[in-house]
CHARMM-style PDB file with segment names, atoms N, HN, CA, C and O in Angstrom:
ATOM      1  N   MET     1      18.653 -10.408   4.352  1.00  0.00      PROA
ATOM      2  CA  MET     1      17.933  -9.207   4.709  1.00  0.00      PROA
ATOM      3  C   MET     1      18.256  -8.876   6.164  1.00  0.00      PROA
ATOM      4  O   MET     1      18.293  -9.764   7.016  1.00  0.00      PROA
ATOM      5  N   LEU     2      18.485  -7.613   6.437  1.00  0.00      PROA
ATOM      6  HN  LEU     2      18.455  -6.892   5.745  1.00  0.00      PROA
ATOM      7  CA  LEU     2      18.822  -7.182   7.788  1.00  0.00      PROA
ATOM      8  C   LEU     2      17.581  -7.142   8.668  1.00  0.00      PROA
ATOM      9  O   LEU     2      16.458  -7.050   8.173  1.00  0.00      PROA
ATOM     10  N   ASN     3      17.796  -7.211   9.972  1.00  0.00      PROA
ATOM     11  HN  ASN     3      18.708  -7.286  10.374  1.00  0.00      PROA
ATOM     12  CA  ASN     3      16.680  -7.277  10.920  1.00  0.00      PROA
ATOM     13  C   ASN     3      15.739  -6.080  10.791  1.00  0.00      PROA
ATOM     14  O   ASN     3      14.522  -6.259  10.813  1.00  0.00      PROA
ATOM     15  N   TYR     4      16.273  -4.866  10.658  1.00  0.00      PROA
ATOM     16  HN  TYR     4      17.262  -4.721  10.640  1.00  0.00      PROA
ATOM     17  CA  TYR     4      15.406  -3.698  10.564  1.00  0.00      PROA
ATOM     18  C   TYR     4      14.579  -3.715   9.278  1.00  0.00      PROA
ATOM     19  O   TYR     4      13.469  -3.184   9.239  1.00  0.00      PROA
ATOM     20  N   GLN     5      15.131  -4.334   8.218  1.00  0.00      PROA
ATOM     21  HN  GLN     5      16.033  -4.765   8.249  1.00  0.00      PROA
ATOM     22  CA  GLN     5      14.366  -4.461   6.979  1.00  0.00      PROA
ATOM     23  C   GLN     5      13.217  -5.451   7.154  1.00  0.00      PROA
ATOM     24  O   GLN     5      12.108  -5.211   6.676  1.00  0.00      PROA
ATOM     25  N   LYS     6      13.480  -6.547   7.831  1.00  0.00      PROA
ATOM     26  HN  LYS     6      14.381  -6.742   8.219  1.00  0.00      PROA
ATOM     27  CA  LYS     6      12.436  -7.526   8.122  1.00  0.00      PROA
ATOM     28  C   LYS     6      11.342  -6.896   8.992  1.00  0.00      PROA
ATOM     29  O   LYS     6      10.154  -7.126   8.767  1.00  0.00      PROA
ATOM     30  N   LEU     7      11.748  -6.112   9.973  1.00  0.00      PROA
ATOM     31  HN  LEU     7      12.713  -5.926  10.156  1.00  0.00      PROA
ATOM     32  CA  LEU     7      10.769  -5.451  10.847  1.00  0.00      PROA
ATOM     33  C   LEU     7       9.904  -4.474  10.058  1.00  0.00      PROA
ATOM     34  O   LEU     7       8.692  -4.407  10.265  1.00  0.00      PROA
ATOM     35  N   ALA     8      10.516  -3.724   9.161  1.00  0.00      PROA
ATOM     36  HN  ALA     8      11.500  -3.778   8.992  1.00  0.00      PROA
ATOM     37  CA  ALA     8       9.771  -2.760   8.349  1.00  0.00      PROA
ATOM     38  C   ALA     8       8.766  -3.467   7.452  1.00  0.00      PROA
ATOM     39  O   ALA     8       7.613  -3.045   7.356  1.00  0.00      PROA
ATOM     40  N   ILE     9       9.187  -4.522   6.807  1.00  0.00      PROA
ATOM     41  HN  ILE     9      10.123  -4.865   6.885  1.00  0.00      PROA
ATOM     42  CA  ILE     9       8.288  -5.283   5.940  1.00  0.00      PROA
ATOM     43  C   ILE     9       7.167  -5.905   6.761  1.00  0.00      PROA
ATOM     44  O   ILE     9       6.016  -5.914   6.324  1.00  0.00      PROA
ATOM     45  N   GLY    10       7.478  -6.414   7.917  1.00  0.00      PROA
ATOM     46  HN  GLY    10       8.413  -6.406   8.272  1.00  0.00      PROA
ATOM     47  CA  GLY    10       6.460  -6.983   8.802  1.00  0.00      PROA
ATOM     48  C   GLY    10       5.440  -5.943   9.228  1.00  0.00      PROA
ATOM     49  O   GLY    10       4.244  -6.228   9.278  1.00  0.00      PROA
ATOM     50  N   PHE    11       5.906  -4.735   9.536  1.00  0.00      PROA
ATOM     51  HN  PHE    11       6.878  -4.503   9.495  1.00  0.00      PROA
ATOM     52  CA  PHE    11       5.003  -3.657   9.922  1.00  0.00      PROA
ATOM     53  C   PHE    11       4.058  -3.299   8.787  1.00  0.00      PROA
ATOM     54  O   PHE    11       2.858  -3.130   9.006  1.00  0.00      PROA
ATOM     55  N   VAL    12       4.589  -3.183   7.582  1.00  0.00      PROA
ATOM     56  HN  VAL    12       5.563  -3.320   7.404  1.00  0.00      PROA
ATOM     57  CA  VAL    12       3.765  -2.838   6.419  1.00  0.00      PROA
ATOM     58  C   VAL    12       2.743  -3.940   6.153  1.00  0.00      PROA
ATOM     59  O   VAL    12       1.578  -3.652   5.877  1.00  0.00      PROA
ATOM     60  N   ARG    13       3.166  -5.183   6.232  1.00  0.00      PROA
ATOM     61  HN  ARG    13       4.113  -5.417   6.456  1.00  0.00      PROA
ATOM     62  CA  ARG    13       2.234  -6.296   6.013  1.00  0.00      PROA
ATOM     63  C   ARG    13       1.125  -6.301   7.057  1.00  0.00      PROA
ATOM     64  O   ARG    13      -0.044  -6.497   6.726  1.00  0.00      PROA
ATOM     65  N   GLN    14       1.492  -6.085   8.315  1.00  0.00      PROA
ATOM     66  HN  GLN    14       2.442  -5.926   8.584  1.00  0.00      PROA
ATOM     67  CA  GLN    14       0.499  -6.067   9.389  1.00  0.00      PROA
ATOM     68  C   GLN    14      -0.491  -4.915   9.188  1.00  0.00      PROA
ATOM     69  O   GLN    14      -1.699  -5.098   9.345  1.00  0.00      PROA
ATOM     70  N   TYR    15       0.015  -3.747   8.845  1.00  0.00      PROA
ATOM     71  HN  TYR    15       0.996  -3.599   8.718  1.00  0.00      PROA
ATOM     72  CA  TYR    15      -0.848  -2.590   8.595  1.00  0.00      PROA
ATOM     73  C   TYR    15      -1.788  -2.867   7.430  1.00  0.00      PROA
ATOM     74  O   TYR    15      -2.984  -2.588   7.513  1.00  0.00      PROA
ATOM     75  N   ALA    16      -1.254  -3.412   6.350  1.00  0.00      PROA
ATOM     76  HN  ALA    16      -0.283  -3.639   6.282  1.00  0.00      PROA
ATOM     77  CA  ALA    16      -2.070  -3.702   5.169  1.00  0.00      PROA
ATOM     78  C   ALA    16      -3.160  -4.713   5.495  1.00  0.00      PROA
ATOM     79  O   ALA    16      -4.310  -4.543   5.092  1.00  0.00      PROA
ATOM     80  N   GLU    17      -2.805  -5.750   6.213  1.00  0.00      PROA
ATOM     81  HN  GLU    17      -1.871  -5.889   6.540  1.00  0.00      PROA
ATOM     82  CA  GLU    17      -3.785  -6.790   6.537  1.00  0.00      PROA
ATOM     83  C   GLU    17      -4.871  -6.253   7.459  1.00  0.00      PROA
ATOM     84  O   GLU    17      -6.045  -6.585   7.293  1.00  0.00      PROA
ATOM     85  N   SER    18      -4.493  -5.427   8.429  1.00  0.00      PROA
ATOM     86  HN  SER    18      -3.539  -5.157   8.565  1.00  0.00      PROA
ATOM     87  CA  SER    18      -5.486  -4.920   9.384  1.00  0.00      PROA
ATOM     88  C   SER    18      -6.424  -3.888   8.760  1.00  0.00      PROA
ATOM     89  O   SER    18      -7.495  -3.622   9.305  1.00  0.00      PROA
ATOM     90  N   ASN    19      -6.038  -3.309   7.635  1.00  0.00      PROA
ATOM     91  HN  ASN    19      -5.168  -3.525   7.193  1.00  0.00      PROA
ATOM     92  CA  ASN    19      -6.866  -2.299   6.969  1.00  0.00      PROA
ATOM     93  C   ASN    19      -7.362  -2.759   5.599  1.00  0.00      PROA
ATOM     94  O   ASN    19      -7.840  -1.948   4.806  1.00  0.00      PROA
ATOM     95  N   LYS    20      -7.252  -4.038   5.327  1.00  0.00      PROA
ATOM     96  HN  LYS    20      -6.864  -4.697   5.972  1.00  0.00      PROA
ATOM     97  CA  LYS    20      -7.534  -4.586   4.002  1.00  0.00      PROA
ATOM     98  C   LYS    20      -8.948  -4.265   3.512  1.00  0.00      PROA
ATOM     99  O   LYS    20      -9.112  -3.811   2.379  1.00  0.00      PROA
ATOM    100  N   LEU    21      -9.956  -4.488   4.327  1.00  0.00      PROA
ATOM    101  HN  LEU    21      -9.823  -4.856   5.247  1.00  0.00      PROA
ATOM    102  CA  LEU    21     -11.338  -4.269   3.898  1.00  0.00      PROA
ATOM    103  C   LEU    21     -11.615  -2.802   3.591  1.00  0.00      PROA
ATOM    104  O   LEU    21     -12.276  -2.488   2.602  1.00  0.00      PROA
ATOM    105  N   ALA    22     -11.119  -1.915   4.422  1.00  0.00      PROA
ATOM    106  HN  ALA    22     -10.581  -2.170   5.225  1.00  0.00      PROA
ATOM    107  CA  ALA    22     -11.322  -0.478   4.191  1.00  0.00      PROA
ATOM    108  C   ALA    22     -10.622  -0.035   2.914  1.00  0.00      PROA
ATOM    109  O   ALA    22     -11.171   0.756   2.147  1.00  0.00      PROA
ATOM    110  N   HSD    23      -9.419  -0.537   2.681  1.00  0.00      PROA
ATOM    111  HN  HSD    23      -8.973  -1.179   3.305  1.00  0.00      PROA
ATOM    112  CA  HSD    23      -8.678  -0.158   1.479  1.00  0.00      PROA
ATOM    113  C   HSD    23      -9.339  -0.714   0.224  1.00  0.00      PROA
ATOM    114  O   HSD    23      -9.396  -0.034  -0.801  1.00  0.00      PROA
ATOM    115  N   GLN    24      -9.838  -1.942   0.297  1.00  0.00      PROA
ATOM    116  HN  GLN    24      -9.792  -2.494   1.130  1.00  0.00      PROA
ATOM    117  CA  GLN    24     -10.534  -2.523  -0.846  1.00  0.00      PROA
ATOM    118  C   GLN    24     -11.800  -1.733  -1.170  1.00  0.00      PROA
ATOM    119  O   GLN    24     -12.107  -1.501  -2.340  1.00  0.00      PROA
ATOM    120  N   ALA    25     -12.525  -1.326  -0.147  1.00  0.00      PROA
ATOM    121  HN  ALA    25     -12.276  -1.514   0.803  1.00  0.00      PROA
ATOM    122  CA  ALA    25     -13.742  -0.534  -0.364  1.00  0.00      PROA
ATOM    123  C   ALA    25     -13.404   0.796  -1.021  1.00  0.00      PROA
ATOM    124  O   ALA    25     -14.134   1.261  -1.896  1.00  0.00      PROA
ATOM    125  N   TYR    26     -12.303   1.409  -0.604  1.00  0.00      PROA
ATOM    126  HN  TYR    26     -11.710   1.031   0.106  1.00  0.00      PROA
ATOM    127  CA  TYR    26     -11.880   2.685  -1.199  1.00  0.00      PROA
ATOM    128  C   TYR    26     -11.530   2.513  -2.672  1.00  0.00      PROA
ATOM    129  O   TYR    26     -11.937   3.313  -3.515  1.00  0.00      PROA
ATOM    130  N   VAL    27     -10.766   1.456  -2.975  1.00  0.00      PROA
ATOM    131  HN  VAL    27     -10.435   0.806  -2.290  1.00  0.00      PROA
ATOM    132  CA  VAL    27     -10.377   1.210  -4.366  1.00  0.00      PROA
ATOM    133  C   VAL    27     -11.624   0.963  -5.219  1.00  0.00      PROA
ATOM    134  O   VAL    27     -11.719   1.455  -6.343  1.00  0.00      PROA
ATOM    135  N   MET    28     -12.560   0.214  -4.689  1.00  0.00      PROA
ATOM    136  HN  MET    28     -12.483  -0.186  -3.776  1.00  0.00      PROA
ATOM    137  CA  MET    28     -13.801  -0.049  -5.429  1.00  0.00      PROA
ATOM    138  C   MET    28     -14.568   1.249  -5.683  1.00  0.00      PROA
ATOM    139  O   MET    28     -15.118   1.448  -6.767  1.00  0.00      PROA
ATOM    140  N   GLN    29     -14.603   2.121  -4.690  1.00  0.00      PROA
ATOM    141  HN  GLN    29     -14.156   1.959  -3.810  1.00  0.00      PROA
ATOM    142  CA  GLN    29     -15.289   3.410  -4.828  1.00  0.00      PROA
ATOM    143  C   GLN    29     -14.633   4.269  -5.904  1.00  0.00      PROA
ATOM    144  O   GLN    29     -15.329   4.906  -6.695  1.00  0.00      PROA
ATOM    145  N   VAL    30     -13.329   4.292  -5.942  1.00  0.00      PROA
ATOM    146  HN  VAL    30     -12.763   3.774  -5.300  1.00  0.00      PROA
ATOM    147  CA  VAL    30     -12.597   5.091  -6.927  1.00  0.00      PROA
ATOM    148  C   VAL    30     -12.765   4.514  -8.332  1.00  0.00      PROA
ATOM    149  O   VAL    30     -12.903   5.262  -9.300  1.00  0.00      PROA
ATOM    150  N   CYS    31     -12.753   3.192  -8.446  1.00  0.00      PROA
ATOM    151  HN  CYS    31     -12.641   2.584  -7.660  1.00  0.00      PROA
ATOM    152  CA  CYS    31     -12.805   2.534  -9.764  1.00  0.00      PROA
ATOM    153  C   CYS    31     -14.200   2.473 -10.359  1.00  0.00      PROA
ATOM    154  O   CYS    31     -14.350   2.428 -11.580  1.00  0.00      PROA
ATOM    155  N   GLU    32     -15.214   2.470  -9.522  1.00  0.00      PROA
ATOM    156  HN  GLU    32     -15.092   2.506  -8.530  1.00  0.00      PROA
ATOM    157  CA  GLU    32     -16.583   2.277 -10.001  1.00  0.00      PROA
ATOM    158  C   GLU    32     -17.009   3.251 -11.099  1.00  0.00      PROA
ATOM    159  O   GLU    32     -17.579   2.806 -12.095  1.00  0.00      PROA
ATOM    160  N   PRO    33     -16.761   4.562 -10.968  1.00  0.00      PROA
ATOM    161  CA  PRO    33     -17.204   5.487 -12.015  1.00  0.00      PROA
ATOM    162  C   PRO    33     -16.538   5.242 -13.376  1.00  0.00      PROA
ATOM    163  O   PRO    33     -17.043   5.686 -14.407  1.00  0.00      PROA
ATOM    164  N   PHE    34     -15.420   4.543 -13.371  1.00  0.00      PROA
ATOM    165  HN  PHE    34     -15.010   4.182 -12.533  1.00  0.00      PROA
ATOM    166  CA  PHE    34     -14.678   4.296 -14.608  1.00  0.00      PROA
ATOM    167  C   PHE    34     -14.874   2.874 -15.135  1.00  0.00      PROA
ATOM    168  O   PHE    34     -14.219   2.464 -16.093  1.00  0.00      PROA
ATOM    169  N   ASN    35     -15.784   2.124 -14.500  1.00  0.00      PROA
ATOM    170  HN  ASN    35     -16.316   2.457 -13.721  1.00  0.00      PROA
ATOM    171  CA  ASN    35     -16.067   0.737 -14.890  1.00  0.00      PROA
ATOM    172  C   ASN    35     -14.807  -0.129 -14.932  1.00  0.00      PROA
ATOM    173  O   ASN    35     -14.618  -0.930 -15.847  1.00  0.00      PROA
ATOM    174  N   ILE    36     -13.954   0.047 -13.931  1.00  0.00      PROA
ATOM    175  HN  ILE    36     -14.107   0.698 -13.188  1.00  0.00      PROA
ATOM    176  CA  ILE    36     -12.726  -0.732 -13.831  1.00  0.00      PROA
ATOM    177  C   ILE    36     -12.985  -1.945 -12.955  1.00  0.00      PROA
ATOM    178  O   ILE    36     -13.510  -1.818 -11.849  1.00  0.00      PROA
ATOM    179  N   ASP    37     -12.616  -3.120 -13.447  1.00  0.00      PROA
ATOM    180  HN  ASP    37     -12.189  -3.223 -14.345  1.00  0.00      PROA
ATOM    181  CA  ASP    37     -12.755  -4.353 -12.679  1.00  0.00      PROA
ATOM    182  C   ASP    37     -11.662  -4.380 -11.611  1.00  0.00      PROA
ATOM    183  O   ASP    37     -10.482  -4.530 -11.929  1.00  0.00      PROA
ATOM    184  N   VAL    38     -12.052  -4.237 -10.359  1.00  0.00      PROA
ATOM    185  HN  VAL    38     -13.011  -4.115 -10.100  1.00  0.00      PROA
ATOM    186  CA  VAL    38     -11.095  -4.126  -9.266  1.00  0.00      PROA
ATOM    187  C   VAL    38     -10.283  -5.409  -9.107  1.00  0.00      PROA
ATOM    188  O   VAL    38      -9.087  -5.345  -8.823  1.00  0.00      PROA
ATOM    189  N   SER    39     -10.898  -6.549  -9.280  1.00  0.00      PROA
ATOM    190  HN  SER    39     -11.869  -6.601  -9.511  1.00  0.00      PROA
ATOM    191  CA  SER    39     -10.159  -7.816  -9.162  1.00  0.00      PROA
ATOM    192  C   SER    39      -9.039  -7.903 -10.194  1.00  0.00      PROA
ATOM    193  O   SER    39      -7.922  -8.310  -9.873  1.00  0.00      PROA
ATOM    194  N   ASN    40      -9.338  -7.520 -11.430  1.00  0.00      PROA
ATOM    195  HN  ASN    40     -10.245  -7.189 -11.691  1.00  0.00      PROA
ATOM    196  CA  ASN    40      -8.296  -7.530 -12.468  1.00  0.00      PROA
ATOM    197  C   ASN    40      -7.217  -6.501 -12.176  1.00  0.00      PROA
ATOM    198  O   ASN    40      -6.035  -6.757 -12.403  1.00  0.00      PROA
ATOM    199  N   LEU    41      -7.616  -5.344 -11.677  1.00  0.00      PROA
ATOM    200  HN  LEU    41      -8.576  -5.136 -11.492  1.00  0.00      PROA
ATOM    201  CA  LEU    41      -6.650  -4.292 -11.333  1.00  0.00      PROA
ATOM    202  C   LEU    41      -5.686  -4.776 -10.253  1.00  0.00      PROA
ATOM    203  O   LEU    41      -4.470  -4.639 -10.390  1.00  0.00      PROA
ATOM    204  N   ILE    42      -6.234  -5.337  -9.189  1.00  0.00      PROA
ATOM    205  HN  ILE    42      -7.222  -5.448  -9.078  1.00  0.00      PROA
ATOM    206  CA  ILE    42      -5.395  -5.807  -8.082  1.00  0.00      PROA
ATOM    207  C   ILE    42      -4.485  -6.935  -8.554  1.00  0.00      PROA
ATOM    208  O   ILE    42      -3.299  -6.957  -8.224  1.00  0.00      PROA
ATOM    209  N   ASP    43      -5.032  -7.868  -9.322  1.00  0.00      PROA
ATOM    210  HN  ASP    43      -5.995  -7.851  -9.590  1.00  0.00      PROA
ATOM    211  CA  ASP    43      -4.227  -8.962  -9.848  1.00  0.00      PROA
ATOM    212  C   ASP    43      -3.085  -8.432 -10.712  1.00  0.00      PROA
ATOM    213  O   ASP    43      -1.959  -8.922 -10.627  1.00  0.00      PROA
ATOM    214  N   SER    44      -3.373  -7.447 -11.527  1.00  0.00      PROA
ATOM    215  HN  SER    44      -4.288  -7.050 -11.595  1.00  0.00      PROA
ATOM    216  CA  SER    44      -2.363  -6.859 -12.396  1.00  0.00      PROA
ATOM    217  C   SER    44      -1.258  -6.178 -11.579  1.00  0.00      PROA
ATOM    218  O   SER    44      -0.074  -6.328 -11.883  1.00  0.00      PROA
ATOM    219  N   VAL    45      -1.645  -5.443 -10.562  1.00  0.00      PROA
ATOM    220  HN  VAL    45      -2.607  -5.321 -10.316  1.00  0.00      PROA
ATOM    221  CA  VAL    45      -0.673  -4.731  -9.723  1.00  0.00      PROA
ATOM    222  C   VAL    45       0.208  -5.724  -8.960  1.00  0.00      PROA
ATOM    223  O   VAL    45       1.416  -5.523  -8.841  1.00  0.00      PROA
ATOM    224  N   LEU    46      -0.398  -6.786  -8.450  1.00  0.00      PROA
ATOM    225  HN  LEU    46      -1.380  -6.950  -8.547  1.00  0.00      PROA
ATOM    226  CA  LEU    46       0.355  -7.748  -7.644  1.00  0.00      PROA
ATOM    227  C   LEU    46       1.344  -8.573  -8.461  1.00  0.00      PROA
ATOM    228  O   LEU    46       2.218  -9.226  -7.891  1.00  0.00      PROA
ATOM    229  N   HSD    47       1.221  -8.555  -9.766  1.00  0.00      PROA
ATOM    230  HN  HSD    47       0.511  -8.025 -10.229  1.00  0.00      PROA
ATOM    231  CA  HSD    47       2.137  -9.320 -10.608  1.00  0.00      PROA
ATOM    232  C   HSD    47       3.188  -8.445 -11.289  1.00  0.00      PROA
ATOM    233  O   HSD    47       3.799  -8.849 -12.278  1.00  0.00      PROA
ATOM    234  N   ARG    48       3.387  -7.260 -10.757  1.00  0.00      PROA
ATOM    235  HN  ARG    48       2.891  -6.931  -9.953  1.00  0.00      PROA
ATOM    236  CA  ARG    48       4.403  -6.358 -11.301  1.00  0.00      PROA
ATOM    237  C   ARG    48       5.305  -5.878 -10.164  1.00  0.00      PROA
ATOM    238  O   ARG    48       4.871  -5.796  -9.015  1.00  0.00      PROA
ATOM    239  N   PRO    49       6.547  -5.565 -10.484  1.00  0.00      PROA
ATOM    240  CA  PRO    49       7.443  -5.060  -9.439  1.00  0.00      PROA
ATOM    241  C   PRO    49       7.017  -3.671  -8.968  1.00  0.00      PROA
ATOM    242  O   PRO    49       6.444  -2.890  -9.729  1.00  0.00      PROA
ATOM    243  N   ILE    50       7.303  -3.382  -7.718  1.00  0.00      PROA
ATOM    244  HN  ILE    50       7.768  -4.016  -7.100  1.00  0.00      PROA
ATOM    245  CA  ILE    50       7.007  -2.062  -7.167  1.00  0.00      PROA
ATOM    246  C   ILE    50       8.286  -1.479  -6.580  1.00  0.00      PROA
ATOM    247  O   ILE    50       9.247  -2.198  -6.308  1.00  0.00      PROA
ATOM    248  N   THR    51       8.280  -0.175  -6.393  1.00  0.00      PROA
ATOM    249  HN  THR    51       7.499   0.409  -6.615  1.00  0.00      PROA
ATOM    250  CA  THR    51       9.375   0.480  -5.696  1.00  0.00      PROA
ATOM    251  C   THR    51       8.814   1.219  -4.494  1.00  0.00      PROA
ATOM    252  O   THR    51       7.675   1.687  -4.514  1.00  0.00      PROA
ATOM    253  N   ILE    52       9.606   1.319  -3.471  1.00  0.00      PROA
ATOM    254  HN  ILE    52      10.531   0.939  -3.454  1.00  0.00      PROA
ATOM    255  CA  ILE    52       9.244   2.074  -2.278  1.00  0.00      PROA
ATOM    256  C   ILE    52      10.296   3.154  -2.117  1.00  0.00      PROA
ATOM    257  O   ILE    52      11.492   2.868  -2.059  1.00  0.00      PROA
ATOM    258  N   ASN    53       9.844   4.392  -2.045  1.00  0.00      PROA
ATOM    259  HN  ASN    53       8.873   4.624  -2.093  1.00  0.00      PROA
ATOM    260  CA  ASN    53      10.760   5.520  -1.926  1.00  0.00      PROA
ATOM    261  C   ASN    53      10.679   6.101  -0.519  1.00  0.00      PROA
ATOM    262  O   ASN    53       9.596   6.420  -0.028  1.00  0.00      PROA
ATOM    263  N   PHE    54      11.818   6.231   0.111  1.00  0.00      PROA
ATOM    264  HN  PHE    54      12.698   5.972  -0.288  1.00  0.00      PROA
ATOM    265  CA  PHE    54      11.909   6.748   1.464  1.00  0.00      PROA
ATOM    266  C   PHE    54      12.707   8.039   1.434  1.00  0.00      PROA
ATOM    267  O   PHE    54      13.855   8.062   0.989  1.00  0.00      PROA
ATOM    268  N   HSD    55      12.094   9.104   1.907  1.00  0.00      PROA
ATOM    269  HN  HSD    55      11.162   9.085   2.268  1.00  0.00      PROA
ATOM    270  CA  HSD    55      12.745  10.416   1.930  1.00  0.00      PROA
ATOM    271  C   HSD    55      12.874  10.865   3.386  1.00  0.00      PROA
ATOM    272  O   HSD    55      11.972  11.498   3.935  1.00  0.00      PROA
ATOM    273  N   SER    56      13.991  10.533   3.991  1.00  0.00      PROA
ATOM    274  HN  SER    56      14.724  10.019   3.545  1.00  0.00      PROA
ATOM    275  CA  SER    56      14.177  10.834   5.405  1.00  0.00      PROA
ATOM    276  C   SER    56      14.291  12.319   5.697  1.00  0.00      PROA
ATOM    277  O   SER    56      14.199  12.729   6.854  1.00  0.00      PROA
ATOM    278  N   ASP    57      14.488  13.133   4.666  1.00  0.00      PROA
ATOM    279  HN  ASP    57      14.562  12.800   3.726  1.00  0.00      PROA
ATOM    280  CA  ASP    57      14.630  14.580   4.868  1.00  0.00      PROA
ATOM    281  C   ASP    57      13.281  15.304   4.786  1.00  0.00      PROA
ATOM    282  O   ASP    57      13.229  16.518   4.979  1.00  0.00      PROA
ATOM    283  N   ARG    58      12.215  14.596   4.509  1.00  0.00      PROA
ATOM    284  HN  ARG    58      12.258  13.609   4.352  1.00  0.00      PROA
ATOM    285  CA  ARG    58      10.894  15.229   4.373  1.00  0.00      PROA
ATOM    286  C   ARG    58      10.076  15.031   5.639  1.00  0.00      PROA
ATOM    287  O   ARG    58      10.154  13.992   6.294  1.00  0.00      PROA
ATOM    288  N   ILE    59       9.301  16.036   5.964  1.00  0.00      PROA
ATOM    289  HN  ILE    59       9.238  16.880   5.431  1.00  0.00      PROA
ATOM    290  CA  ILE    59       8.426  15.980   7.134  1.00  0.00      PROA
ATOM    291  C   ILE    59       7.136  15.254   6.729  1.00  0.00      PROA
ATOM    292  O   ILE    59       6.587  15.486   5.652  1.00  0.00      PROA
ATOM    293  N   SER    60       6.674  14.380   7.610  1.00  0.00      PROA
ATOM    294  HN  SER    60       7.120  14.192   8.485  1.00  0.00      PROA
ATOM    295  CA  SER    60       5.469  13.622   7.306  1.00  0.00      PROA
ATOM    296  C   SER    60       4.223  14.472   7.539  1.00  0.00      PROA
ATOM    297  O   SER    60       4.307  15.616   7.986  1.00  0.00      PROA
ATOM    298  N   ASN    61       3.059  13.886   7.224  1.00  0.00      PROA
ATOM    299  HN  ASN    61       2.991  12.957   6.860  1.00  0.00      PROA
ATOM    300  CA  ASN    61       1.808  14.630   7.364  1.00  0.00      PROA
ATOM    301  C   ASN    61       1.437  14.897   8.820  1.00  0.00      PROA
ATOM    302  O   ASN    61       0.550  15.709   9.082  1.00  0.00      PROA
ATOM    303  N   ASN    62       2.098  14.231   9.780  1.00  0.00      PROA
ATOM    304  HN  ASN    62       2.819  13.571   9.567  1.00  0.00      PROA
ATOM    305  CA  ASN    62       1.843  14.528  11.188  1.00  0.00      PROA
ATOM    306  C   ASN    62       2.916  15.431  11.789  1.00  0.00      PROA
ATOM    307  O   ASN    62       2.974  15.597  13.007  1.00  0.00      PROA
ATOM    308  N   GLY    63       3.756  16.010  10.951  1.00  0.00      PROA
ATOM    309  HN  GLY    63       3.709  15.876   9.961  1.00  0.00      PROA
ATOM    310  CA  GLY    63       4.762  16.970  11.399  1.00  0.00      PROA
ATOM    311  C   GLY    63       6.067  16.371  11.904  1.00  0.00      PROA
ATOM    312  O   GLY    63       6.945  17.103  12.361  1.00  0.00      PROA
ATOM    313  N   LYS    64       6.208  15.053  11.830  1.00  0.00      PROA
ATOM    314  HN  LYS    64       5.495  14.458  11.459  1.00  0.00      PROA
ATOM    315  CA  LYS    64       7.425  14.404  12.297  1.00  0.00      PROA
ATOM    316  C   LYS    64       8.332  14.093  11.128  1.00  0.00      PROA
ATOM    317  O   LYS    64       7.875  13.962   9.992  1.00  0.00      PROA
ATOM    318  N   GLN    65       9.622  13.974  11.409  1.00  0.00      PROA
ATOM    319  HN  GLN    65       9.993  14.081  12.331  1.00  0.00      PROA
ATOM    320  CA  GLN    65      10.576  13.597  10.367  1.00  0.00      PROA
ATOM    321  C   GLN    65      10.839  12.133  10.401  1.00  0.00      PROA
ATOM    322  OT1 GLN    65      11.620  11.627   9.594  1.00  0.00      PROA
TER     323      GLN     65
END
């Protein structure tokens, strides 16, 4: 893995960890009306492959590219 890839993954992990409680509370709020077990949902998601899509030609929500 190249250095910039390691840095990107490290940044995402750090962001996720620092916002973990807020994100978990949000997921619980969204799932509650549908009687979805959040623990099972998270476990299911973590055991499946994911893709990350990067669109360098699109402007972000803060107006930067």
